[in-house]
Structures are given as structure tokens and as C-alpha cells.
C-alpha positions in Angstrom: 141.3 -115.4 -29.6 141.4 -118.8 -31.6 139.6 -119.3 -34.3 137.0 -122.0 -32.7 136.3 -119.4 -29.9 135.9 -116.8 -32.5 133.0 -118.4 -34.5 130.6 -117.8 -31.3 131.2 -114.0 -31.4 131.1 -113.7 -34.9 128.0 -112.5 -36.6 127.1 -114.5 -39.7 125.9 -112.4 -42.9 122.5 -112.5 -42.9 121.1 -113.1 -46.9 117.2 -112.8 -46.2 115.1 -110.4 -47.6 113.3 -107.9 -45.1 109.7 -109.3 -46.2 108.2 -112.7 -45.9 105.2 -113.1 -47.4 102.9 -117.0 -46.9 99.6 -117.2 -48.7 97.4 -120.2 -47.5 94.4 -120.2 -50.0 92.9 -116.4 -49.8 94.7 -115.8 -46.7 97.7 -113.5 -47.4 100.1 -112.7 -44.0 102.8 -110.6 -44.2 106.1 -110.5 -41.8 109.1 -108.2 -41.7 112.1 -109.3 -40.6 113.6 -108.2 -37.1 116.9 -106.1 -36.6 118.4 -104.2 -33.9 120.8 -101.6 -33.7 123.0 -102.3 -31.1 126.5 -100.4 -31.0 125.8 -98.6 -34.1 125.2 -101.8 -35.9 122.1 -102.8 -37.7 121.3 -106.4 -37.7 119.3 -109.5 -37.3 119.9 -112.4 -35.7 123.8 -113.1 -35.0 123.4 -116.7 -36.4 120.9 -119.7 -36.4 120.9 -123.0 -34.7 124.9 -123.2 -34.8 127.4 -120.3 -35.6 127.5 -121.1 -39.6 124.1 -121.2 -40.0 122.6 -118.0 -41.3 119.3 -117.2 -39.7 116.6 -114.3 -39.8 113.9 -113.7 -37.3 110.7 -112.2 -38.8 107.3 -110.7 -37.1 103.8 -110.9 -38.6 102.9 -107.2 -39.7 99.8 -107.9 -41.3 96.9 -110.5 -42.1 95.5 -113.1 -40.0 94.4 -116.8 -40.5 91.4 -118.2 -40.2 90.9 -122.2 -40.8 87.9 -123.8 -39.9 86.5 -121.0 -38.2 89.3 -120.8 -35.7 91.5 -117.1 -35.8 95.0 -117.7 -35.1 97.5 -115.7 -33.5 98.7 -112.7 -35.8 99.8 -108.9 -35.5 99.7 -107.5 -31.9 99.9 -111.0 -30.4 104.0 -110.8 -30.8 106.3 -111.0 -27.4 109.7 -112.3 -28.3 109.3 -111.5 -32.2 108.1 -107.6 -30.8 111.0 -107.2 -29.0 112.7 -103.8 -30.5 115.9 -101.9 -28.9 113.7 -100.6 -26.3 112.8 -104.3 -24.9 116.6 -105.1 -25.0 117.7 -103.8 -21.9 120.9 -105.3 -21.8 121.9 -107.5 -24.8 125.9 -107.5 -25.0 125.3 -108.7 -28.7 123.0 -109.2 -31.5 120.7 -112.3 -30.1 121.1 -115.6 -31.6 118.6 -118.0 -32.6 118.7 -120.2 -29.4 118.5 -117.0 -27.3 115.3 -116.2 -28.8 113.7 -120.0 -29.0 114.7 -120.7 -25.1 112.5 -117.3 -24.3 109.7 -118.4 -26.7 109.2 -121.8 -25.1 109.4 -120.2 -21.6 106.4 -118.3 -22.8 104.6 -121.3 -24.5 104.6 -122.8 -20.9 103.8 -119.9 -18.7 101.1 -118.9 -20.9 99.1 -121.9 -19.0 100.6 -120.8 -15.0 99.4 -117.1 -14.8 97.3 -117.9 -11.9 100.5 -117.4 -9.5 104.4 -116.0 -9.9 106.1 -118.3 -11.7 109.6 -119.4 -13.3 111.2 -121.3 -15.8 114.4 -122.1 -16.5 115.4 -123.4 -20.2 118.3 -124.9 -21.4 118.5 -126.4 -25.2 114.5 -125.5 -25.7 113.5 -127.9 -22.9 112.8 -126.5 -19.2 115.4 -127.6 -16.9 113.4 -126.4 -13.7 110.5 -124.6 -13.2 108.3 -123.5 -10.3 105.1 -121.7 -9.2 104.5 -119.8 -5.7 101.7 -117.9 -3.8 105.1 -117.1 -2.1 106.2 -114.8 -4.8 108.6 -114.8 -7.5 112.0 -115.3 -5.6 110.4 -118.3 -4.2 109.1 -119.8 -7.7 112.8 -119.2 -8.7 114.6 -120.8 -5.7 112.6 -124.0 -6.3 113.3 -123.9 -9.9 116.9 -123.6 -9.7 116.8 -126.3 -6.9 115.4 -128.4 -9.5 118.4 -128.8 -11.7 121.1 -126.4 -10.7 123.9 -128.2 -12.8 121.9 -127.8 -16.3 120.2 -124.6 -15.2 124.2 -123.2 -15.7 124.2 -120.9 -18.9 120.6 -121.1 -19.2 117.3 -118.4 -20.0 115.6 -117.4 -17.2 111.6 -116.7 -18.1 108.8 -115.0 -15.1 105.8 -113.7 -15.2 105.7 -111.0 -12.7 107.9 -108.0 -12.2 111.4 -109.2 -11.3 112.1 -107.8 -7.7 115.3 -107.3 -6.0 115.1 -110.4 -4.1 115.3 -112.8 -7.6 117.8 -110.6 -8.9 120.2 -111.3 -6.4 119.6 -114.9 -6.7 120.0 -114.8 -10.7 123.3 -112.9 -10.0 124.9 -115.5 -7.7 124.8 -117.8 -10.9 125.6 -118.0 -14.5 123.0 -117.2 -16.9 122.8 -116.4 -20.4 119.4 -114.5 -20.7 116.3 -113.3 -18.6 113.1 -112.4 -19.5 110.2 -110.6 -17.4 107.4 -108.1 -18.1 109.3 -105.6 -16.2 112.0 -104.8 -13.7 112.2 -102.9 -10.4 114.6 -100.4 -10.9 117.1 -101.9 -8.4 116.8 -105.6 -9.3 117.5 -104.2 -13.1 120.8 -102.3 -11.9 121.9 -105.6 -9.9 121.2 -107.6 -13.3 123.1 -105.2 -15.3 126.1 -105.8 -13.6 126.8 -108.9 -15.2 127.4 -107.5 -18.6 127.0 -110.6 -20.6 123.5 -111.0 -19.4 121.0 -110.5 -22.0 118.0 -108.7 -20.2 114.7 -108.5 -21.8 111.5 -106.8 -21.1 108.4 -108.5 -22.6 105.2 -106.4 -21.1 103.0 -109.6 -22.5 104.2 -111.8 -20.3 102.1 -110.2 -17.8 98.8 -110.6 -20.2 99.4 -114.2 -21.3 96.0 -115.5 -20.3 94.8 -113.6 -23.6 96.9 -116.3 -25.7 95.3 -119.3 -24.1 93.0 -121.2 -26.5 94.3 -119.3 -29.5 96.7 -121.3 -32.3 99.3 -120.2 -33.9 100.5 -121.1 -37.4 103.0 -124.5 -36.7 105.3 -125.2 -39.8 107.7 -127.9 -39.8 110.0 -128.0 -42.7 111.4 -131.7 -43.7 114.7 -132.1 -45.2 113.4 -132.5 -48.8 112.2 -128.5 -48.5 108.4 -130.0 -48.0 106.8 -128.0 -45.1 104.2 -130.0 -42.8 101.6 -127.5 -41.4 99.6 -128.0 -38.2 97.6 -126.0 -35.5 99.5 -125.4 -32.5 99.3 -127.2 -29.6 96.1 -126.2 -27.1 96.0 -127.4 -23.6 92.6 -128.5 -22.6 93.5 -128.9 -18.9 93.3 -125.1 -17.3 92.2 -125.9 -14.2 91.7 -129.0 -12.2 88.5 -129.8 -13.0 89.3 -130.7 -16.9 91.3 -134.1 -15.9 89.1 -137.0 -16.8 88.2 -139.7 -14.4 90.7 -142.8 -14.9 88.3 -145.7 -15.4 88.5 -148.4 -18.5 86.9 -151.7 -19.1 88.4 -154.8 -20.4 87.4 -156.8 -23.4 86.3 -159.5 -20.7 84.0 -156.9 -19.4 86.0 -155.8 -16.3 85.8 -152.5 -15.3 88.2 -150.8 -13.0 88.2 -146.9 -11.5 91.2 -145.6 -10.1 91.3 -142.8 -7.0 91.0 -139.4 -7.5 93.7 -136.8 -6.4 93.8 -135.1 -3.4 93.7 -131.0 -3.8 97.4 -130.7 -3.6 98.1 -133.6 -5.6 95.6 -132.3 -8.7 97.2 -128.7 -8.3 100.7 -130.3 -9.0 99.5 -132.1 -12.0 97.7 -129.1 -13.2 100.9 -127.2 -12.8 103.4 -130.3 -14.5 100.6 -130.7 -17.6 101.4 -126.9 -18.1 105.0 -127.5 -18.2 104.6 -130.5 -20.2 103.6 -128.2 -23.2 107.2 -127.2 -23.5 108.9 -130.5 -23.2 110.4 -132.6 -26.0 108.7 -136.2 -26.4 108.8 -138.7 -25.2 109.1 -137.1 -21.6 107.4 -137.7 -17.9 107.8 -134.7 -15.5 107.8 -135.5 -11.6 106.5 -132.5 -9.4 105.9 -131.8 -5.5 104.4 -128.8 -4.2 104.3 -126.7 -7.1 108.1 -127.3 -8.3 109.8 -129.8 -11.1 111.7 -132.6 -9.0 112.7 -134.2 -12.3 112.1 -133.5 -15.9 112.8 -136.6 -18.7 112.9 -135.2 -22.1 113.2 -137.0 -25.9 113.5 -140.7 -25.1 112.2 -143.3 -27.5 110.5 -145.6 -25.0 108.0 -144.8 -22.6 109.4 -147.2 -19.8 112.9 -145.8 -20.6 112.1 -142.1 -20.0 111.1 -143.2 -16.5 113.8 -145.3 -15.8 116.4 -142.4 -16.8 114.4 -139.6 -15.2 114.4 -141.2 -11.7 118.3 -142.0 -12.5 118.4 -138.4 -13.4 116.7 -137.2 -10.2 118.8 -138.8 -7.8 122.0 -137.4 -9.5 120.5 -133.9 -9.4 119.5 -134.5 -5.6 122.5 -135.8 -4.5 124.5 -132.9 -6.6 122.1 -130.6 -4.5 122.9 -132.2 -0.8 126.7 -132.1 -1.6 126.8 -128.3 -3.0 124.6 -127.4 0.3 127.1 -129.0 2.3 130.7 -128.5 0.9 130.1 -125.9 -2.2 131.4 -128.8 -4.4 129.4 -130.4 -7.2 128.8 -134.2 -6.5 131.2 -135.0 -9.1 134.2 -132.6 -7.2 132.7 -134.2 -3.9 133.3 -137.8 -5.5 137.0 -137.0 -6.5 137.7 -135.4 -3.2 136.2 -138.8 -1.4 138.8 -141.0 -3.2 141.6 -139.5 -0.9 139.9 -137.8 2.4 138.2 -140.0 4.8 135.6 -137.5 6.2 134.4 -136.6 2.8 134.4 -140.1 2.3 131.6 -140.1 5.1 129.8 -137.1 4.1 129.7 -138.7 0.3 128.0 -142.0 1.9 125.9 -140.0 3.9 124.6 -138.1 0.8 123.9 -141.4 -1.1 122.1 -142.8 2.0 119.7 -139.7 2.0 119.3 -139.6 -1.9 118.2 -143.5 -1.8 115.8 -142.9 1.1 114.1 -140.2 -0.9 114.5 -142.0 -4.3 116.1 -138.3 -5.2 113.6 -136.4 -4.1 110.8 -138.1 -6.0 108.9 -139.7 -3.1 105.7 -137.4 -2.5 105.7 -136.5 -5.8 103.3 -136.5 -8.5 104.3 -137.6 -12.5 102.8 -136.7 -15.9 103.3 -138.6 -19.2 102.6 -136.7 -22.6 101.7 -139.8 -23.7 99.6 -143.2 -22.6 101.4 -145.7 -20.5 101.3 -148.6 -23.0 102.3 -151.2 -20.5 102.3 -150.9 -16.8 106.1 -151.3 -16.2 106.6 -147.5 -16.7 104.0 -146.8 -13.8 105.1 -149.5 -11.5 108.7 -147.6 -11.6 106.8 -144.5 -10.8 104.9 -145.9 -7.7 108.2 -147.9 -6.5 110.0 -144.4 -7.0 107.0 -143.0 -4.5 104.9 -141.0 -6.6 101.1 -140.6 -5.1 99.1 -139.8 -8.5 99.7 -139.7 -11.9 98.4 -137.9 -14.8 98.2 -139.4 -18.5 96.1 -139.0 -21.8 94.6 -142.5 -21.5 93.3 -144.4 -24.4 95.7 -147.8 -24.2 94.3 -151.1 -24.8 96.0 -151.9 -21.0 94.5 -148.9 -19.6 92.6 -151.4 -17.1 96.1 -152.8 -16.3 98.0 -149.4 -15.6 94.6 -148.4 -13.5 95.0 -151.6 -11.6 98.8 -151.1 -11.0 97.6 -147.7 -9.1 95.2 -149.3 -7.0 97.2 -152.5 -6.5 99.5 -150.2 -4.5 99.9 -149.5 -0.8 98.5 -146.8 -0.3 96.6 -146.3 -3.3 98.2 -144.1 -6.1 95.8 -141.7 -7.7 95.3 -141.4 -11.6 93.2 -138.9 -13.9 93.3 -138.7 -17.3 94.1 -135.8 -19.7 92.2 -137.0 -22.7 94.6 -135.1 -25.0 98.2 -136.5 -25.9 101.2 -133.8 -25.4 103.8 -134.6 -28.0 106.3 -132.1 -28.9 109.0 -133.1 -31.5 
């Protein structure tokens, strides 16, 4: 093994102490470093963000913070940080920081999606596909994977129901790094264990995530100069479709506008999309149709830019899905083949035409935006892509123009306000 490859499998020496104590005013909270004994070796995290960064995971063991009459999460509420050897059903090697933070963000998202079987696939701490379904976990996973099979490769899967055989078989057909579930059917676990490098977490708390909703945790951001920004964690106010606010506004001239209310299906898709939004890096937009993500745009610097890029991304992923379904080739591989194969060229042209006709599957979808639309340009792009309903925080000085864009569309596009922003940096 070359030195470059070796660094990804070598554990960094952990210099962190076994205990961490944080005192905020009169409140003192104690944390214990989490270690695991694997193959006779007791170690903590394999490494941090990168292989040359030592890291440690701490779990709360005593003390609970109460600020402004609000009690924070603490001892007894742990999921990822509470995982012991008993919960590492198959670890391969000691977990690294990114394995755990991907699972943790899956937990963060799924806390708002307890009503149905749901699956989230994450990569680089962002969801690349998510879905929920009354038809069961396997249907949810299928839809989540179809959202972006390219990014899902090597990702982490987090689900909120006991993982069954049908879902396990689908997971094993692709390469994944991590899977986490509240429990596993015995035969499903045996199927998953056939992939020796798959890390399998059993987190019973995933079946009781509704207990966490509304209770914040202490969110800490370290600055490059060693400083700290401390805040209440994000708390989603949209827990049912009835929590959306009507999109209405009045401009300086006194002209008032009101948007169409979403249909039942549109409202449920907007509710689902806003739950996913809690785990997506900002600036972001999320397109959803029938309880599954169609495209997730993350981390862009401007609002119209993230819409443009997400539409482009949707088309690429959609065409890739068609190419793989027809030929078991990626879009890239089919494009290469089409350069010298006339039949492949015909198929590629048909795929491109289908992709354009459905705007990459966005036609008939809904979209949420984590921040308000400062101009109508982003909304106009969404409408042109075939979106039928939009949810956004509201509060822009141009809300009347944004709502007018929806009202001018044929057919008229629905819009609601969330009344809160969902930035995540």
C-alpha cells in the first residue's frame, strides 16, 4: 500500500483527555470521551475531518443546560455519541469523524419525519437523496437513491424504521460506507454483513426521534482565532402543513397580493422538503415530488445561482438515471460510447430529449428555499422548470413581486411562507 493510501487506514494518535467540562455561568456540563474496543484495540475516533487531524468524540454524562427557561438536550438524549461497541454491529475499523457527522445529520433531518418510513442518504454532511413513503422503507430507499445515484456512491444511509430484507438487498447492490437504523431484521443484518467494509450502526433512538423535536442543543462554532460563537440550535417551526403561513404582502404603494394556497399533495411535499432543508448547507433550494427529493442545491453564494445550478444538476442526474436503466452505463460512459456507436448515439439523443421534456424530472415538483427570494428571478426560473408550489421564509421588501410571479404563471403557482429562515453554515 502506498503512503498516500495508507494515511486513510492509519489511526492518528489521540492526545485528547478522557473528560471535557464546560461551564456556562452556573451550569456545569461534563462529557466523557467515547472510545471503542475493536479487534482488541481501545481507541476513539480514527481521525477528524482529514487523516492528519487528531479528533475525539465526547458524550454528555452529567449536567443539563437551561437558558431563558428552555432546557437543552443532554445526558440520556444521545444517539450517535451514545453508540458503544454494542451498537457497532459491524465496524471494520474505528469510525472517523465524517462517518459519525453524516449519520448525525441524518438524525437531525429524520427527527422531523417520524410520521412515515423514511430514508436519507448523505455525502459530505449533506443529503443527496431523501424520501418517505407509506409503502414502507424499501420504497423510501428506492426513491431516495433514485434522486441521485451518482452522489450516493460511498455515502451514509440513515433510516427511521427497522431495516428489512428488501431494503438490505437494495443497499447491498451498491457501495455504501455506513448504514444506521433503529434495528435490523436478522436476515437483513446477515445480508448487510456480507459487505465487510460496511459500517453498521444500530441506534435504537432513531425509532423515538419525536422526543427530540423542539428541544435545542448547544450549537458551538469555533472561529479561526480560537473564539467561539454559541447559539441555540435550529428548531423547525413547520411541523405540520397547518404551520405554513399564507403568502401575502403589501408594497409601498398599498398594492396587496395573495398567493394560491397549495393542494394537499403540494403541502405535504413542501412539509417534507422543509424538513430536509434543516440539514442542507446554505444557500440552498430543494425540489421534491411525491415525497422524494428530485434535486438538492447546496452551499451557493447567491439565490438565483443556486436555482440555476440545481436545475442543471437535476437534468444531469435524471439523464444519468435513464442511461443506467437502459444500458447499465453512466451518462458519462454512454456519452463516450455514443462518440463511436450510432445506436448508442440514438439512445443518448432520446435520453437528452426526455430530460429536456421533463426538465430533469422537475416538472410537477415543489421547491423550498432556506432564505427568502430577494428578487423574482429565482422564482421565475423555478416556474419555468415546471414547479407548482413554493415555500420560502418571506420577509423580503420584494415579496409582492415574488408573489406576483407565482400569480402570473399559467397555471398559477402556489406559495406559502415558513415564517423562519433555515440557514446552515
